[in-house]
C-alpha positions in Angstrom: -6.6 3.9 -9.2 -4.6 7.1 -9.9 -2.5 6.4 -6.8 -1.6 2.9 -8.1 -0.6 4.4 -11.5 1.7 6.9 -9.7 3.2 4.1 -7.7 3.9 2.1 -10.8 5.6 5.1 -12.4 7.7 5.6 -9.3 8.8 1.9 -9.3 9.6 2.1 -13.0 11.7 5.3 -12.5 13.5 4.1 -9.4 14.4 0.5 -10.4 16.8 -0.7 -13.1 15.4 -2.6 -16.0 15.4 -6.3 -15.6 14.3 -8.8 -13.0 14.5 -6.3 -10.1 11.9 -4.1 -11.8 9.6 -7.0 -12.6 9.8 -8.2 -9.0 9.1 -4.7 -7.6 6.1 -4.3 -10.0 4.8 -7.8 -9.0 5.0 -7.0 -5.3 3.3 -3.7 -5.9 0.4 -5.3 -7.8 0.1 -8.1 -5.1 -0.1 -5.5 -2.3 -2.7 -3.5 -4.2 -4.8 -6.5 -4.9 -4.7 -7.8 -1.3 -5.6 -4.4 0.0 -8.4 -4.1 -2.5 -9.9 -7.4 -1.2 -9.2 -7.2 2.5 -9.9 -3.5 3.0 -13.6 -3.6 2.1 -14.1 -6.9 3.9 -12.6 -5.6 7.1 -14.5 -2.3 6.7 -17.7 -4.1 6.1 -17.3 -6.3 9.2 -16.5 -3.2 11.4 -19.3 -1.2 9.9 -21.9 -3.9 10.4 -21.5 -3.5 14.2 -22.7 0.1 13.9 -19.6 1.5 15.6 -18.0 3.5 12.8 -15.6 5.2 15.1 -13.5 2.1 15.6 -13.3 1.6 11.9 -12.2 5.1 11.3 -9.5 4.8 14.1 -8.2 1.6 12.6 -8.1 3.1 9.1 -6.2 6.1 10.4 -3.7 3.9 12.3 -3.2 1.7 9.2 -2.7 4.7 6.9 -0.1 6.2 9.3 1.7 2.8 9.6 1.7 2.4 5.8 3.2 6.0 5.4 5.9 5.2 7.9 6.8 2.0 6.1 7.0 3.9 2.8 9.4 6.4 4.4 11.6 3.7 6.0 11.8 1.6 2.8 12.3 4.5 0.5 15.3 5.6 2.6 16.7 2.1 2.4 16.5 1.9 -1.4 17.4 5.5 -2.3 20.5 5.9 -0.2 22.3 2.6 -0.9 
């Protein structure tokens, strides 16, 4: 939850007031909600097979991919 609050603060600091900020906060909340629903579901499905190694690998790849997306999109918005 603390990560979400930090992300909200970053969005508020980096976007101008108005519709652009509201849209960014809406996308952030939607992404957090979808991740909060799908993440445990997928983890439960993978864990029910008893092979926790595959779940850990997918979580690692997903985290690295999300980090790369953050780096790419931040560079697009910060250096306009």
